[in-house]
PDBQT receptor file of N, H, CA, C and O in Angstrom, charges set to zero:
ATOM      1  N   MET A   1      -2.961 -12.726   5.729  1.00  0.00    +0.000 N 
ATOM      2  CA  MET A   1      -2.123 -13.474   5.028  1.00  0.00    +0.000 C 
ATOM      3  C   MET A   1      -0.839 -12.978   4.723  1.00  0.00    +0.000 C 
ATOM      4  O   MET A   1      -0.893 -11.768   4.502  1.00  0.00    +0.000 OA
ATOM      5  N   VAL A   2       0.449 -13.516   4.614  1.00  0.00    +0.000 N 
ATOM      6  H   VAL A   2       0.492 -14.498   4.794  1.00  0.00    +0.000 HD
ATOM      7  CA  VAL A   2       1.717 -12.696   4.562  1.00  0.00    +0.000 C 
ATOM      8  C   VAL A   2       1.793 -12.892   2.942  1.00  0.00    +0.000 C 
ATOM      9  O   VAL A   2       1.562 -14.000   2.460  1.00  0.00    +0.000 OA
ATOM     10  N   PRO A   3       2.021 -12.125   2.381  1.00  0.00    +0.000 N 
ATOM     11  CA  PRO A   3       2.579 -11.836   0.570  1.00  0.00    +0.000 C 
ATOM     12  C   PRO A   3       3.808 -13.042   0.287  1.00  0.00    +0.000 C 
ATOM     13  O   PRO A   3       4.802 -13.273   0.975  1.00  0.00    +0.000 OA
ATOM     14  N   PHE A   4       3.404 -13.631  -0.835  1.00  0.00    +0.000 N 
ATOM     15  H   PHE A   4       2.596 -13.443  -1.394  1.00  0.00    +0.000 HD
ATOM     16  CA  PHE A   4       4.608 -14.143  -1.458  1.00  0.00    +0.000 C 
ATOM     17  C   PHE A   4       6.118 -12.865  -1.541  1.00  0.00    +0.000 C 
ATOM     18  O   PHE A   4       5.856 -11.668  -1.420  1.00  0.00    +0.000 OA
ATOM     19  N   GLN A   5       7.285 -13.229  -1.706  1.00  0.00    +0.000 N 
ATOM     20  H   GLN A   5       7.498 -14.201  -1.804  1.00  0.00    +0.000 HD
ATOM     21  CA  GLN A   5       8.366 -12.164  -1.265  1.00  0.00    +0.000 C 
ATOM     22  C   GLN A   5       8.386 -13.420  -3.033  1.00  0.00    +0.000 C 
ATOM     23  O   GLN A   5       8.274 -14.601  -3.363  1.00  0.00    +0.000 OA
ATOM     24  N   TYR A   6       8.654 -11.765  -3.727  1.00  0.00    +0.000 N 
ATOM     25  H   TYR A   6       8.744 -10.806  -3.459  1.00  0.00    +0.000 HD
ATOM     26  CA  TYR A   6       9.055 -12.631  -5.236  1.00  0.00    +0.000 C 
ATOM     27  C   TYR A   6      10.838 -11.925  -5.739  1.00  0.00    +0.000 C 
ATOM     28  O   TYR A   6      11.301 -10.930  -5.182  1.00  0.00    +0.000 OA
ATOM     29  N   CYS A   7      11.492 -12.597  -6.713  1.00  0.00    +0.000 N 
ATOM     30  H   CYS A   7      11.116 -13.405  -7.165  1.00  0.00    +0.000 HD
ATOM     31  CA  CYS A   7      12.359 -12.041  -7.493  1.00  0.00    +0.000 C 
ATOM     32  C   CYS A   7      11.872 -12.088  -8.629  1.00  0.00    +0.000 C 
ATOM     33  O   CYS A   7      11.079 -12.951  -9.005  1.00  0.00    +0.000 OA
ATOM     34  N   GLN A   8      12.581 -10.549  -9.739  1.00  0.00    +0.000 N 
ATOM     35  H   GLN A   8      13.225  -9.848  -9.434  1.00  0.00    +0.000 HD
ATOM     36  CA  GLN A   8      12.306 -11.010 -11.104  1.00  0.00    +0.000 C 
ATOM     37  C   GLN A   8      13.818 -11.873 -11.888  1.00  0.00    +0.000 C 
ATOM     38  O   GLN A   8      14.938 -11.471 -11.573  1.00  0.00    +0.000 OA
ATOM     39  N   LEU A   9      13.779 -12.150 -12.126  1.00  0.00    +0.000 N 
ATOM     40  H   LEU A   9      12.869 -12.477 -12.382  1.00  0.00    +0.000 HD
ATOM     41  CA  LEU A   9      14.400 -13.545 -13.252  1.00  0.00    +0.000 C 
ATOM     42  C   LEU A   9      14.096 -13.043 -14.885  1.00  0.00    +0.000 C 
ATOM     43  O   LEU A   9      12.959 -13.051 -15.358  1.00  0.00    +0.000 OA
ATOM     44  N   ASN A  10      15.021 -12.713 -15.466  1.00  0.00    +0.000 N 
ATOM     45  H   ASN A  10      15.944 -12.706 -15.083  1.00  0.00    +0.000 HD
ATOM     46  CA  ASN A  10      14.147 -12.692 -17.365  1.00  0.00    +0.000 C 
ATOM     47  C   ASN A  10      13.071 -11.290 -17.126  1.00  0.00    +0.000 C 
ATOM     48  O   ASN A  10      12.095 -11.063 -17.841  1.00  0.00    +0.000 OA
ATOM     49  N   LYS A  11      13.394 -10.662 -16.261  1.00  0.00    +0.000 N 
ATOM     50  H   LYS A  11      14.187 -10.846 -15.680  1.00  0.00    +0.000 HD
ATOM     51  CA  LYS A  11      11.610  -9.955 -16.523  1.00  0.00    +0.000 C 
ATOM     52  C   LYS A  11      10.620 -10.091 -16.159  1.00  0.00    +0.000 C 
ATOM     53  O   LYS A  11       9.575  -9.441 -16.192  1.00  0.00    +0.000 OA
ATOM     54  N   GLN A  12      11.138 -11.593 -15.522  1.00  0.00    +0.000 N 
ATOM     55  H   GLN A  12      11.987 -12.121 -15.495  1.00  0.00    +0.000 HD
ATOM     56  CA  GLN A  12       9.800 -12.440 -15.141  1.00  0.00    +0.000 C 
ATOM     57  C   GLN A  12       9.636 -12.151 -13.569  1.00  0.00    +0.000 C 
ATOM     58  O   GLN A  12      10.768 -11.995 -13.111  1.00  0.00    +0.000 OA
ATOM     59  N   ARG A  13       8.550 -12.007 -12.453  1.00  0.00    +0.000 N 
ATOM     60  H   ARG A  13       7.630 -12.134 -12.825  1.00  0.00    +0.000 HD
ATOM     61  CA  ARG A  13       8.418 -12.540 -11.259  1.00  0.00    +0.000 C 
ATOM     62  C   ARG A  13       8.723 -13.705 -11.189  1.00  0.00    +0.000 C 
ATOM     63  O   ARG A  13       8.676 -14.327 -12.250  1.00  0.00    +0.000 OA
ATOM     64  N   VAL A  14       8.988 -14.170 -10.408  1.00  0.00    +0.000 N 
ATOM     65  H   VAL A  14       9.026 -13.664  -9.546  1.00  0.00    +0.000 HD
ATOM     66  CA  VAL A  14       9.298 -15.707  -9.714  1.00  0.00    +0.000 C 
ATOM     67  C   VAL A  14       9.505 -15.792  -7.748  1.00  0.00    +0.000 C 
ATOM     68  O   VAL A  14      10.325 -15.553  -6.862  1.00  0.00    +0.000 OA
ATOM     69  N   PHE A  15       8.271 -16.248  -7.940  1.00  0.00    +0.000 N 
ATOM     70  H   PHE A  15       7.604 -16.442  -8.659  1.00  0.00    +0.000 HD
ATOM     71  CA  PHE A  15       7.857 -15.793  -6.470  1.00  0.00    +0.000 C 
ATOM     72  C   PHE A  15       8.342 -17.476  -5.781  1.00  0.00    +0.000 C 
ATOM     73  O   PHE A  15       8.188 -18.595  -6.270  1.00  0.00    +0.000 OA
ATOM     74  N   MET A  16       8.933 -17.060  -4.542  1.00  0.00    +0.000 N 
ATOM     75  H   MET A  16       9.058 -16.151  -4.145  1.00  0.00    +0.000 HD
ATOM     76  CA  MET A  16      10.231 -17.237  -3.482  1.00  0.00    +0.000 C 
ATOM     77  C   MET A  16       9.298 -17.665  -2.176  1.00  0.00    +0.000 C 
ATOM     78  O   MET A  16       8.862 -16.917  -1.302  1.00  0.00    +0.000 OA
ATOM     79  N   GLU A  17       9.132 -19.042  -2.309  1.00  0.00    +0.000 N 
ATOM     80  H   GLU A  17       9.487 -19.650  -3.019  1.00  0.00    +0.000 HD
ATOM     81  CA  GLU A  17       7.735 -19.466  -0.661  1.00  0.00    +0.000 C 
ATOM     82  C   GLU A  17       8.497 -20.222   0.168  1.00  0.00    +0.000 C 
ATOM     83  O   GLU A  17       8.402 -20.275   1.395  1.00  0.00    +0.000 OA
ATOM     84  N   THR A  18       9.666 -21.123  -0.907  1.00  0.00    +0.000 N 
ATOM     85  H   THR A  18       9.744 -21.080  -1.903  1.00  0.00    +0.000 HD
ATOM     86  CA  THR A  18      10.008 -21.827   1.182  1.00  0.00    +0.000 C 
ATOM     87  C   THR A  18      11.345 -21.100   1.080  1.00  0.00    +0.000 C 
ATOM     88  O   THR A  18      11.767 -20.327   0.219  1.00  0.00    +0.000 OA
ATOM     89  N   HIS A  19      11.954 -21.619   2.332  1.00  0.00    +0.000 N 
ATOM     90  H   HIS A  19      11.612 -22.247   3.031  1.00  0.00    +0.000 HD
ATOM     91  CA  HIS A  19      12.841 -21.321   2.937  1.00  0.00    +0.000 C 
ATOM     92  C   HIS A  19      14.298 -21.641   2.062  1.00  0.00    +0.000 C 
ATOM     93  O   HIS A  19      15.244 -20.893   2.310  1.00  0.00    +0.000 OA
ATOM     94  N   MET A  20      14.454 -22.513   1.254  1.00  0.00    +0.000 N 
ATOM     95  H   MET A  20      13.686 -23.121   1.053  1.00  0.00    +0.000 HD
ATOM     96  CA  MET A  20      15.522 -22.770   0.572  1.00  0.00    +0.000 C 
ATOM     97  C   MET A  20      16.021 -21.867  -0.897  1.00  0.00    +0.000 C 
ATOM     98  O   MET A  20      17.163 -21.743  -1.339  1.00  0.00    +0.000 OA
ATOM     99  N   GLU A  21      14.760 -21.328  -1.428  1.00  0.00    +0.000 N 
ATOM    100  H   GLU A  21      13.832 -21.429  -1.069  1.00  0.00    +0.000 HD
ATOM    101  CA  GLU A  21      14.463 -20.865  -2.357  1.00  0.00    +0.000 C 
ATOM    102  C   GLU A  21      15.051 -18.829  -1.963  1.00  0.00    +0.000 C 
ATOM    103  O   GLU A  21      15.720 -18.021  -2.607  1.00  0.00    +0.000 OA
ATOM    104  N   LYS A  22      14.266 -18.767  -0.478  1.00  0.00    +0.000 N 
ATOM    105  H   LYS A  22      13.723 -19.423   0.046  1.00  0.00    +0.000 HD
ATOM    106  CA  LYS A  22      14.416 -16.856   0.202  1.00  0.00    +0.000 C 
ATOM    107  C   LYS A  22      15.973 -17.299   0.299  1.00  0.00    +0.000 C 
ATOM    108  O   LYS A  22      16.866 -16.511  -0.012  1.00  0.00    +0.000 OA
ATOM    109  N   VAL A  23      16.192 -18.392   0.674  1.00  0.00    +0.000 N 
ATOM    110  H   VAL A  23      15.467 -19.033   0.926  1.00  0.00    +0.000 HD
ATOM    111  CA  VAL A  23      18.190 -18.385   1.615  1.00  0.00    +0.000 C 
ATOM    112  C   VAL A  23      18.787 -18.247   0.150  1.00  0.00    +0.000 C 
ATOM    113  O   VAL A  23      19.440 -17.214   0.002  1.00  0.00    +0.000 OA
ATOM    114  N   SER A  24      18.720 -18.883  -0.710  1.00  0.00    +0.000 N 
ATOM    115  H   SER A  24      18.189 -19.722  -0.589  1.00  0.00    +0.000 HD
ATOM    116  CA  SER A  24      19.592 -18.728  -2.357  1.00  0.00    +0.000 C 
ATOM    117  C   SER A  24      19.476 -17.322  -2.686  1.00  0.00    +0.000 C 
ATOM    118  O   SER A  24      20.461 -16.887  -3.284  1.00  0.00    +0.000 OA
ATOM    119  N   TYR A  25      18.890 -16.797  -2.545  1.00  0.00    +0.000 N 
ATOM    120  H   TYR A  25      18.090 -17.150  -2.059  1.00  0.00    +0.000 HD
ATOM    121  CA  TYR A  25      18.040 -15.048  -3.072  1.00  0.00    +0.000 C 
ATOM    122  C   TYR A  25      18.681 -14.642  -2.075  1.00  0.00    +0.000 C 
ATOM    123  O   TYR A  25      18.855 -13.582  -2.677  1.00  0.00    +0.000 OA
ATOM    124  N   ILE A  26      19.349 -14.424  -0.845  1.00  0.00    +0.000 N 
ATOM    125  H   ILE A  26      19.207 -15.284  -0.356  1.00  0.00    +0.000 HD
ATOM    126  CA  ILE A  26      20.031 -13.225  -0.408  1.00  0.00    +0.000 C 
ATOM    127  C   ILE A  26      21.765 -13.930  -0.229  1.00  0.00    +0.000 C 
ATOM    128  O   ILE A  26      22.871 -13.528   0.129  1.00  0.00    +0.000 OA
ATOM    129  N   ILE A  27      21.420 -14.625  -0.504  1.00  0.00    +0.000 N 
ATOM    130  H   ILE A  27      20.521 -14.952  -0.796  1.00  0.00    +0.000 HD
ATOM    131  CA  ILE A  27      23.412 -15.593  -0.829  1.00  0.00    +0.000 C 
ATOM    132  C   ILE A  27      23.604 -14.885  -2.090  1.00  0.00    +0.000 C 
ATOM    133  O   ILE A  27      24.640 -14.261  -2.318  1.00  0.00    +0.000 OA
ATOM    134  N   GLY A  28      22.325 -14.989  -3.179  1.00  0.00    +0.000 N 
ATOM    135  H   GLY A  28      21.484 -15.496  -2.994  1.00  0.00    +0.000 HD
ATOM    136  CA  GLY A  28      23.473 -14.115  -4.563  1.00  0.00    +0.000 C 
ATOM    137  C   GLY A  28      23.238 -12.668  -4.678  1.00  0.00    +0.000 C 
ATOM    138  O   GLY A  28      23.883 -11.909  -5.402  1.00  0.00    +0.000 OA
ATOM    139  N   ARG A  29      22.293 -12.358  -3.931  1.00  0.00    +0.000 N 
ATOM    140  H   ARG A  29      21.769 -12.974  -3.344  1.00  0.00    +0.000 HD
ATOM    141  CA  ARG A  29      22.788 -11.023  -3.299  1.00  0.00    +0.000 C 
ATOM    142  C   ARG A  29      23.221 -10.340  -2.961  1.00  0.00    +0.000 C 
ATOM    143  O   ARG A  29      23.103  -9.140  -3.209  1.00  0.00    +0.000 OA
ATOM    144  N   GLN A  30      24.164 -11.094  -1.973  1.00  0.00    +0.000 N 
ATOM    145  H   GLN A  30      24.261 -12.069  -1.772  1.00  0.00    +0.000 HD
ATOM    146  CA  GLN A  30      25.737 -10.870  -0.761  1.00  0.00    +0.000 C 
ATOM    147  C   GLN A  30      26.432 -11.467  -1.570  1.00  0.00    +0.000 C 
ATOM    148  O   GLN A  30      27.579 -11.053  -1.399  1.00  0.00    +0.000 OA
ATOM    149  N   ILE A  31      26.412 -12.260  -2.420  1.00  0.00    +0.000 N 
ATOM    150  H   ILE A  31      25.480 -12.597  -2.559  1.00  0.00    +0.000 HD
ATOM    151  CA  ILE A  31      27.896 -12.253  -3.418  1.00  0.00    +0.000 C 
ATOM    152  C   ILE A  31      27.695 -11.154  -4.538  1.00  0.00    +0.000 C 
ATOM    153  O   ILE A  31      28.730 -11.148  -5.204  1.00  0.00    +0.000 OA
ATOM    154  N   GLY A  32      26.831 -10.258  -5.006  1.00  0.00    +0.000 N 
ATOM    155  H   GLY A  32      25.990 -10.263  -4.465  1.00  0.00    +0.000 HD
ATOM    156  CA  GLY A  32      26.516 -10.000  -6.103  1.00  0.00    +0.000 C 
ATOM    157  C   GLY A  32      26.480  -7.583  -5.300  1.00  0.00    +0.000 C 
ATOM    158  O   GLY A  32      26.496  -6.414  -5.685  1.00  0.00    +0.000 OA
ATOM    159  N   SER A  33      26.452  -8.063  -4.646  1.00  0.00    +0.000 N 
ATOM    160  H   SER A  33      26.439  -9.012  -4.333  1.00  0.00    +0.000 HD
ATOM    161  CA  SER A  33      26.991  -6.742  -3.621  1.00  0.00    +0.000 C 
ATOM    162  C   SER A  33      28.419  -6.975  -2.852  1.00  0.00    +0.000 C 
ATOM    163  O   SER A  33      28.761  -5.829  -2.559  1.00  0.00    +0.000 OA
ATOM    164  N   ASP A  34      28.994  -7.488  -2.581  1.00  0.00    +0.000 N 
ATOM    165  H   ASP A  34      28.715  -8.419  -2.819  1.00  0.00    +0.000 HD
ATOM    166  CA  ASP A  34      30.147  -7.714  -2.171  1.00  0.00    +0.000 C 
ATOM    167  C   ASP A  34      30.905  -7.517  -3.487  1.00  0.00    +0.000 C 
ATOM    168  O   ASP A  34      31.811  -6.687  -3.415  1.00  0.00    +0.000 OA
ATOM    169  N   PHE A  35      30.661  -8.311  -5.081  1.00  0.00    +0.000 N 
ATOM    170  H   PHE A  35      29.925  -8.985  -5.139  1.00  0.00    +0.000 HD
ATOM    171  CA  PHE A  35      31.740  -7.846  -6.098  1.00  0.00    +0.000 C 
ATOM    172  C   PHE A  35      31.519  -6.136  -6.347  1.00  0.00    +0.000 C 
ATOM    173  O   PHE A  35      32.454  -5.335  -6.383  1.00  0.00    +0.000 OA
ATOM    174  N   VAL A  36      30.629  -5.919  -6.447  1.00  0.00    +0.000 N 
ATOM    175  H   VAL A  36      29.870  -6.569  -6.418  1.00  0.00    +0.000 HD
ATOM    176  CA  VAL A  36      30.376  -4.425  -6.782  1.00  0.00    +0.000 C 
ATOM    177  C   VAL A  36      31.304  -3.944  -5.375  1.00  0.00    +0.000 C 
ATOM    178  O   VAL A  36      32.495  -3.735  -5.607  1.00  0.00    +0.000 OA
ATOM    179  N   ALA A  37      30.910  -3.787  -4.166  1.00  0.00    +0.000 N 
ATOM    180  H   ALA A  37      29.943  -3.957  -3.977  1.00  0.00    +0.000 HD
ATOM    181  CA  ALA A  37      31.590  -3.208  -3.335  1.00  0.00    +0.000 C 
ATOM    182  C   ALA A  37      33.131  -3.165  -3.567  1.00  0.00    +0.000 C 
ATOM    183  O   ALA A  37      33.712  -2.086  -3.450  1.00  0.00    +0.000 OA
ATOM    184  N   GLN A  38      34.082  -4.745  -4.022  1.00  0.00    +0.000 N 
ATOM    185  H   GLN A  38      33.610  -5.621  -4.118  1.00  0.00    +0.000 HD
ATOM    186  CA  GLN A  38      34.957  -4.631  -4.524  1.00  0.00    +0.000 C 
ATOM    187  C   GLN A  38      35.887  -4.302  -5.669  1.00  0.00    +0.000 C 
ATOM    188  O   GLN A  38      37.081  -4.397  -5.953  1.00  0.00    +0.000 OA
ATOM    189  N   GLY A  39      34.609  -3.816  -6.250  1.00  0.00    +0.000 N 
ATOM    190  H   GLY A  39      33.639  -3.739  -6.019  1.00  0.00    +0.000 HD
ATOM    191  CA  GLY A  39      35.325  -3.730  -8.343  1.00  0.00    +0.000 C 
ATOM    192  C   GLY A  39      35.367  -4.761  -8.750  1.00  0.00    +0.000 C 
ATOM    193  O   GLY A  39      36.410  -4.895  -9.390  1.00  0.00    +0.000 OA
ATOM    194  N   ILE A  40      34.583  -5.928  -8.741  1.00  0.00    +0.000 N 
ATOM    195  H   ILE A  40      33.736  -5.819  -8.221  1.00  0.00    +0.000 HD
ATOM    196  CA  ILE A  40      34.895  -6.918  -9.000  1.00  0.00    +0.000 C 
ATOM    197  C   ILE A  40      33.508  -6.773 -10.239  1.00  0.00    +0.000 C 
ATOM    198  O   ILE A  40      32.341  -6.398 -10.121  1.00  0.00    +0.000 OA
ATOM    199  N   GLU A  41      34.605  -7.444 -11.815  1.00  0.00    +0.000 N 
ATOM    200  H   GLU A  41      35.553  -7.749 -11.911  1.00  0.00    +0.000 HD
ATOM    201  CA  GLU A  41      33.655  -7.580 -12.697  1.00  0.00    +0.000 C 
ATOM    202  C   GLU A  41      33.112  -8.618 -13.347  1.00  0.00    +0.000 C 
ATOM    203  O   GLU A  41      33.504  -8.664 -14.513  1.00  0.00    +0.000 OA
ATOM    204  N   ILE A  42      32.025  -9.855 -12.921  1.00  0.00    +0.000 N 
ATOM    205  H   ILE A  42      31.707  -9.818 -11.974  1.00  0.00    +0.000 HD
ATOM    206  CA  ILE A  42      32.465 -10.653 -13.779  1.00  0.00    +0.000 C 
ATOM    207  C   ILE A  42      31.106 -11.318 -14.608  1.00  0.00    +0.000 C 
ATOM    208  O   ILE A  42      30.030 -10.789 -14.330  1.00  0.00    +0.000 OA
ATOM    209  N   ASN A  43      31.095 -12.013 -15.226  1.00  0.00    +0.000 N 
ATOM    210  H   ASN A  43      31.969 -12.442 -15.452  1.00  0.00    +0.000 HD
ATOM    211  CA  ASN A  43      29.651 -12.195 -16.859  1.00  0.00    +0.000 C 
ATOM    212  C   ASN A  43      28.725 -13.406 -15.703  1.00  0.00    +0.000 C 
ATOM    213  O   ASN A  43      28.960 -14.613 -15.634  1.00  0.00    +0.000 OA
ATOM    214  N   SER A  44      27.842 -12.767 -15.031  1.00  0.00    +0.000 N 
ATOM    215  H   SER A  44      27.651 -11.787 -15.087  1.00  0.00    +0.000 HD
ATOM    216  CA  SER A  44      27.004 -12.835 -14.024  1.00  0.00    +0.000 C 
ATOM    217  C   SER A  44      26.269 -14.536 -14.851  1.00  0.00    +0.000 C 
ATOM    218  O   SER A  44      25.928 -15.582 -14.299  1.00  0.00    +0.000 OA
ATOM    219  N   GLU A  45      26.268 -14.189 -16.142  1.00  0.00    +0.000 N 
ATOM    220  H   GLU A  45      26.545 -13.340 -16.591  1.00  0.00    +0.000 HD
ATOM    221  CA  GLU A  45      25.125 -15.561 -16.749  1.00  0.00    +0.000 C 
ATOM    222  C   GLU A  45      26.998 -16.988 -16.937  1.00  0.00    +0.000 C 
ATOM    223  O   GLU A  45      26.907 -17.835 -17.825  1.00  0.00    +0.000 OA
ATOM    224  N   ILE A  46      27.675 -16.981 -16.495  1.00  0.00    +0.000 N 
ATOM    225  H   ILE A  46      27.749 -16.293 -15.774  1.00  0.00    +0.000 HD
ATOM    226  CA  ILE A  46      28.305 -17.926 -16.332  1.00  0.00    +0.000 C 
ATOM    227  C   ILE A  46      28.882 -18.202 -15.133  1.00  0.00    +0.000 C 
ATOM    228  O   ILE A  46      29.211 -19.342 -14.805  1.00  0.00    +0.000 OA
ATOM    229  N   PHE A  47      29.039 -17.148 -14.394  1.00  0.00    +0.000 N 
ATOM    230  H   PHE A  47      28.771 -16.222 -14.661  1.00  0.00    +0.000 HD
ATOM    231  CA  PHE A  47      28.970 -17.427 -13.047  1.00  0.00    +0.000 C 
ATOM    232  C   PHE A  47      28.217 -18.275 -12.079  1.00  0.00    +0.000 C 
ATOM    233  O   PHE A  47      28.532 -18.881 -11.055  1.00  0.00    +0.000 OA
ATOM    234  N   ALA A  48      26.888 -18.076 -12.890  1.00  0.00    +0.000 N 
ATOM    235  H   ALA A  48      26.632 -17.584 -13.722  1.00  0.00    +0.000 HD
ATOM    236  CA  ALA A  48      25.591 -18.895 -12.146  1.00  0.00    +0.000 C 
ATOM    237  C   ALA A  48      25.961 -20.363 -13.027  1.00  0.00    +0.000 C 
ATOM    238  O   ALA A  48      26.114 -21.332 -12.284  1.00  0.00    +0.000 OA
ATOM    239  N   ASN A  49      26.073 -20.557 -14.069  1.00  0.00    +0.000 N 
ATOM    240  H   ASN A  49      25.948 -19.770 -14.673  1.00  0.00    +0.000 HD
ATOM    241  CA  ASN A  49      26.184 -21.787 -14.611  1.00  0.00    +0.000 C 
ATOM    242  C   ASN A  49      27.718 -22.600 -13.941  1.00  0.00    +0.000 C 
ATOM    243  O   ASN A  49      27.729 -23.826 -13.823  1.00  0.00    +0.000 OA
ATOM    244  N   ALA A  50      29.098 -21.646 -13.493  1.00  0.00    +0.000 N 
ATOM    245  H   ALA A  50      29.089 -20.651 -13.588  1.00  0.00    +0.000 HD
ATOM    246  CA  ALA A  50      29.688 -22.174 -13.295  1.00  0.00    +0.000 C 
ATOM    247  C   ALA A  50      29.201 -23.292 -11.510  1.00  0.00    +0.000 C 
ATOM    248  O   ALA A  50      29.454 -24.434 -11.127  1.00  0.00    +0.000 OA
ATOM    249  N   VAL A  51      28.445 -22.125 -10.950  1.00  0.00    +0.000 N 
ATOM    250  H   VAL A  51      28.240 -21.197 -11.262  1.00  0.00    +0.000 HD
ATOM    251  CA  VAL A  51      27.871 -22.641  -9.207  1.00  0.00    +0.000 C 
ATOM    252  C   VAL A  51      27.027 -23.700  -9.278  1.00  0.00    +0.000 C 
ATOM    253  O   VAL A  51      26.832 -24.437  -8.312  1.00  0.00    +0.000 OA
ATOM    254  N   THR A  52      26.363 -23.884 -10.636  1.00  0.00    +0.000 N 
ATOM    255  H   THR A  52      26.522 -23.286 -11.421  1.00  0.00    +0.000 HD
ATOM    256  CA  THR A  52      25.192 -24.708 -10.947  1.00  0.00    +0.000 C 
ATOM    257  C   THR A  52      25.994 -26.335 -11.240  1.00  0.00    +0.000 C 
ATOM    258  O   THR A  52      25.679 -27.404 -10.718  1.00  0.00    +0.000 OA
ATOM    259  N   SER A  53      27.301 -26.029 -12.423  1.00  0.00    +0.000 N 
ATOM    260  H   SER A  53      27.557 -25.161 -12.847  1.00  0.00    +0.000 HD
ATOM    261  CA  SER A  53      27.921 -27.062 -12.678  1.00  0.00    +0.000 C 
ATOM    262  C   SER A  53      28.843 -27.352 -11.780  1.00  0.00    +0.000 C 
ATOM    263  O   SER A  53      29.710 -27.987 -12.379  1.00  0.00    +0.000 OA
ATOM    264  N   ALA A  54      29.269 -27.175 -10.118  1.00  0.00    +0.000 N 
ATOM    265  H   ALA A  54      28.564 -26.659  -9.631  1.00  0.00    +0.000 HD
ATOM    266  CA  ALA A  54      30.030 -27.091  -9.211  1.00  0.00    +0.000 C 
ATOM    267  C   ALA A  54      28.882 -27.942  -8.431  1.00  0.00    +0.000 C 
ATOM    268  O   ALA A  54      29.083 -29.094  -8.047  1.00  0.00    +0.000 OA
ATOM    269  N   MET A  55      27.971 -27.425  -8.289  1.00  0.00    +0.000 N 
ATOM    270  H   MET A  55      27.808 -26.489  -8.601  1.00  0.00    +0.000 HD
ATOM    271  CA  MET A  55      26.822 -28.514  -7.122  1.00  0.00    +0.000 C 
ATOM    272  C   MET A  55      26.231 -29.928  -7.646  1.00  0.00    +0.000 C 
ATOM    273  O   MET A  55      25.713 -30.810  -6.962  1.00  0.00    +0.000 OA
ATOM    274  N   LYS A  56      26.464 -29.904  -9.143  1.00  0.00    +0.000 N 
ATOM    275  H   LYS A  56      26.885 -29.188  -9.699  1.00  0.00    +0.000 HD
ATOM    276  CA  LYS A  56      26.048 -31.058 -10.222  1.00  0.00    +0.000 C 
ATOM    277  C   LYS A  56      27.001 -32.341  -9.988  1.00  0.00    +0.000 C 
ATOM    278  O   LYS A  56      26.781 -33.541 -10.156  1.00  0.00    +0.000 OA
ATOM    279  N   GLY A  57      28.648 -31.330  -9.338  1.00  0.00    +0.000 N 
ATOM    280  H   GLY A  57      28.826 -30.355  -9.201  1.00  0.00    +0.000 HD
ATOM    281  CA  GLY A  57      29.641 -32.781  -9.095  1.00  0.00    +0.000 C 
ATOM    282  C   GLY A  57      29.979 -32.510 -10.407  1.00  0.00    +0.000 C 
ATOM    283  O   GLY A  57      30.131 -33.676 -10.773  1.00  0.00    +0.000 OA
ATOM    284  N   GLU A  58      30.187 -31.914 -11.290  1.00  0.00    +0.000 N 
ATOM    285  H   GLU A  58      30.064 -30.967 -10.993  1.00  0.00    +0.000 HD
ATOM    286  CA  GLU A  58      30.524 -31.763 -13.174  1.00  0.00    +0.000 C 
ATOM    287  C   GLU A  58      31.805 -31.549 -13.370  1.00  0.00    +0.000 C 
ATOM    288  O   GLU A  58      32.094 -30.448 -12.900  1.00  0.00    +0.000 OA
ATOM    289  N   GLU A  59      32.913 -32.191 -13.944  1.00  0.00    +0.000 N 
ATOM    290  H   GLU A  59      32.678 -33.085 -14.326  1.00  0.00    +0.000 HD
ATOM    291  CA  GLU A  59      33.746 -31.506 -14.048  1.00  0.00    +0.000 C 
ATOM    292  C   GLU A  59      33.969 -30.152 -14.250  1.00  0.00    +0.000 C 
ATOM    293  O   GLU A  59      33.032 -29.397 -14.510  1.00  0.00    +0.000 OA
ATOM    294  N   SER A  60      35.597 -29.607 -14.118  1.00  0.00    +0.000 N 
ATOM    295  H   SER A  60      36.358 -30.221 -13.907  1.00  0.00    +0.000 HD
ATOM    296  CA  SER A  60      35.600 -27.429 -14.019  1.00  0.00    +0.000 C 
ATOM    297  C   SER A  60      35.960 -27.537 -16.270  1.00  0.00    +0.000 C 
ATOM    298  O   SER A  60      36.681 -28.388 -16.792  1.00  0.00    +0.000 OA
ATOM    299  N   GLN A  61      35.448 -26.791 -16.784  1.00  0.00    +0.000 N 
ATOM    300  H   GLN A  61      34.863 -26.100 -16.360  1.00  0.00    +0.000 HD
ATOM    301  CA  GLN A  61      35.420 -26.559 -18.379  1.00  0.00    +0.000 C 
ATOM    302  C   GLN A  61      36.439 -25.635 -18.418  1.00  0.00    +0.000 C 
ATOM    303  O   GLN A  61      36.514 -24.912 -19.412  1.00  0.00    +0.000 OA
ATOM    304  N   LEU A  62      37.320 -25.509 -17.432  1.00  0.00    +0.000 N 
ATOM    305  H   LEU A  62      37.259 -26.097 -16.624  1.00  0.00    +0.000 HD
ATOM    306  CA  LEU A  62      38.882 -24.981 -17.456  1.00  0.00    +0.000 C 
ATOM    307  C   LEU A  62      40.109 -26.098 -17.657  1.00  0.00    +0.000 C 
ATOM    308  O   LEU A  62      39.922 -27.241 -17.241  1.00  0.00    +0.000 OA
ATOM    309  N   SER A  63      40.910 -25.870 -18.069  1.00  0.00    +0.000 N 
ATOM    310  H   SER A  63      41.062 -24.941 -18.407  1.00  0.00    +0.000 HD
ATOM    311  CA  SER A  63      41.870 -27.368 -17.972  1.00  0.00    +0.000 C 
ATOM    312  C   SER A  63      42.889 -26.402 -17.726  1.00  0.00    +0.000 C 
ATOM    313  O   SER A  63      43.156 -25.276 -18.146  1.00  0.00    +0.000 OA
ATOM    314  N   ALA A  64      43.659 -27.695 -16.414  1.00  0.00    +0.000 N 
ATOM    315  H   ALA A  64      43.441 -28.609 -16.072  1.00  0.00    +0.000 HD
ATOM    316  CA  ALA A  64      44.694 -26.281 -15.354  1.00  0.00    +0.000 C 
ATOM    317  C   ALA A  64      45.662 -26.143 -16.421  1.00  0.00    +0.000 C 
ATOM    318  O   ALA A  64      46.597 -25.351 -16.307  1.00  0.00    +0.000 OA
TER     319      ALA A  64
């Protein structure tokens, strides 16, 4: 039996069973690690909301 992989979200374990869930976690870890390596500080909650909004095709909350 292969153990499920998991991450913690809001201090609760989130089990990653599907390929998409695992890839999503890997991409998030890579982006976060790249930001740290480059000394970039962001608000991760706003970042996650912006990614979600963009993937839904919603308009930007920032004006030009």
